[in-house]
N, C-alpha and C positions, 0 to 999 in steps of 0.2 A: 547512437545505438538504437534509439526508438524514434521513429518518424511516423507521424499521423497526418494524413492529407485529406482534407475535405470530407471528414467523417460525419455521417448522419445516421441516427438510429433511434429506436423507440420501442413502443409496445402496442400491439394490435393496431398497427398502421398509424398510431399517434406519434408524431415526431417529438422527441425529447431533446436530443442533441442534434444541432443543425450546423453542418458545414464547418466543423472544428478542425483546425490544423495547428500542430505544434511539433517540436522536436526536443529530444533530451539527449545530450551528449555524454560520453563516458565521464564518470565522476560527478555528474550533476545530480541535484536533488530538486525535483520539481514539486511544488505544492499547488494543488487545485483548490481554489477557494470559491465561495459563492453561497447564497442562501439556500435553504431547503427547497428541493424541487427543481433546482436549476440544471440538473443532469450530471452531477459529479459521479455518483455511483454508476449510473447508466454508462457513462463514458468509460470508466474503468472496466466494466464488464465487457464492453465491446472491444477494448484494446487487448484484453486478456483472451479474447476468442470465445467468450461464453454467450455473447449476444450477437445476432446477425447485424450487419451494418453495410452501408454504402460508403465508398471511399477506399482508402488504402492505409493499411498498417504495416510498417516494415520493422522487423526485429533483427538487428545486426545485419542489415542489408537483405534480409529474406522476407518475402511476402507472407504474412501470417496465414492467409487463406490457403497457401500451398503447403503448409506444414501439417503433419499429423499431430494429434493431441499430445503424444509423448514428446515429439520433437519440439513443439512449442513450450512444453513444460520444462524442458531442459534449459530454456533461455529466459522464460518469464514466469513469475509466480504472483498470484493474487491472494492477499489476505483480506477476507471480507469481514464485515461486522458480524459479531457473534449474535445469533438469535436463540437457537436451541441445540442441544446435544442429543443425538438419537442413538448413540452407540456407547458401549462400555469397554473401553480400552484403557490400559495404563497410560501414564504420561509418556513413558518410553515408547510404547507401541504407537501412540498417536504421532509423536515426532518422527518415528521411523517411516510413517506413511509418506513423509516428504521425499523419501528416496525412491518412490515408485517409478518415477520417470527414468531412473538410472538402472532399473532391473529389467530382465528379460521375461520375467514371469509375473506372478501376482504380487500383491502389496508387500508380503513378508517373505517372498521367495529369494533364495540365494543371497542372503544378507552377508556381506563381506566384512572383514575387520575394518576396512576403510569406511564402510557405511556406518558401522557401530561407532567409530571414532567421531565421524561427522555429527551424528546424532547427539553424542555426549557433549561435544564441543558446543553445539547449538543450544543445548539445555543450560550449559554453564554460562554461555553468553547472555542468556535471558534470565538467569538467576533461579532456575527451577530444577537444578540437578538433584537437590534433596527431595524432590517430589517424584522422582522417576518411577517409583513402584506404586504410586497412588492411582486409583481409578479416577478418570477425569470427571465422572459424575459426582465426585466428592469435593470438587474444587470450587472456590469462589469465582466470581466473574473475572476479577483481576488476574487470578492465577491461570484461569483458562485462556485469557487473552495472551498471556506470555507463552503458554504451551503452543498456541497456534502460530505465534511469531517464531518460536523455535522450529516448528515444522516448516515454516516458510524458509528460514535460513538453511535447514537441512536439505531442502530441495536443490540447493546450490545453483540458483538461477543467476543470470547476468543482470536481469531487470526485476525489481520488486515493485509491485503495485500494492498500496495499502489504503484501505477504506476505513478511515477513523481508527487507526491502530491504537490510539490512547484511550479508547472507550473502555470504561470499567477500571482503568488504572488509577491508582492514587498519584499524587503530585510527584513523589519521588520516582516512581517507575515511569511516569510520563517523560520526565527529564532524562532519565537513564535510557529510555527507548530512543529518544531523539539523538542522544549522543552515540548510541550503539549504531544507529542507521548512518550517522555521519562517518563513523569509523568503517562501517561495512562498505559504503560507497567510495571511500578513499582508496580501497584496494583496486588493483588494475582490472579493467574490463567490467565495471559495474555502474549502475545508476539506479535511482529510486524515484517513484512518483507516489505522492501521498495526498489523501484528502484529510484535512485537519480543520476542525471548527474553531479551536482556540487560536485567536489571531496571533497572540504573542508566541505560542508554541510553533505555529506555522512559519512565522518569520524567523524563528530560531532555527528551524529545520531546513528551510528552503534557501537555495541560492537563485532560484527562478520561480516566478509566480505566474500561474494561469488563472485568471479571474473569469468565471462564467456568470452570465446573466441571461435567464430565459433560454438556456441551452446553447447560447452563442458566446463566442470569445469577446469579452469586454476589454481585456488587457492580457498581454503576454510579454513579460520583460524580466530582466535580472532583478532580484529582490532589492538590491541597493538603489535601483532606479524606479522602483514601483511607486506610483502616486497613491499614498495611503488615503487621500481624500476620496478616491473612488469607492472605497469600502462603505463610506457613509451613504453614497448615492445608491449603491447596489443593495445594501442591507436596509436602506430606508430608515436610518437612525444615525445619531451623532456618535460614530464609533470612537473617534479620537477623544471627544469629550468624556465618554464613558470610561475610556482607558485612563485618562488623566485623573478623573474623580476617584477611580479605584486605587491609583497609585498614592493618592494623598493619605489613604489609610495607613500607609507604611512610613509616613514622614514623622 
């Protein structure tokens, strides 16, 4: 469904991502891992079409660079990290923005009953239906994160890209989000790519791992075959030892 070949990109002529290639098939959940500054977010932005790049990105067999913004948005959605909120919409209106790619006019034009049902289902799926009439400027960071996830679901894409989707979420909602994404990708014609810093959560989410180091692919393999010792090398710490010491607190 998603194929990336020899992709390179960066900022102000500075290369951040260098010659990265990978593919994600229908039903797969790919997790991109690596230390801060290794190019994870930059890679997601390029794959979503928000950042110029060299190489090739194919979405469901179509070249991303040949698609209009709306055409691409019907197939691929990016949920970025939350920084600030600059508009005052209700939760319902914010999630409805996800339907923009499927309309012929503006963001709220020609809303159909199908659009409204998709929006309500997306809010129910992320546990925010009871907040639908609240202003998003009144929400906590965790609530806002779930609103933007609902908006991503409402976009009805085939491919979801998630940049630290569990940011601001408490443990319960982190686990529920991962389970939600597993259920979403299990439906026909879907796949997901996520950046997750929590190693345990990443391994729970992913069936495939892409490990980046200095903007290059260090490893790309099924999660069951992934050599966990590489994490210690890339993160420059004893990741396994830290995990084992943490687990002892629960014994």
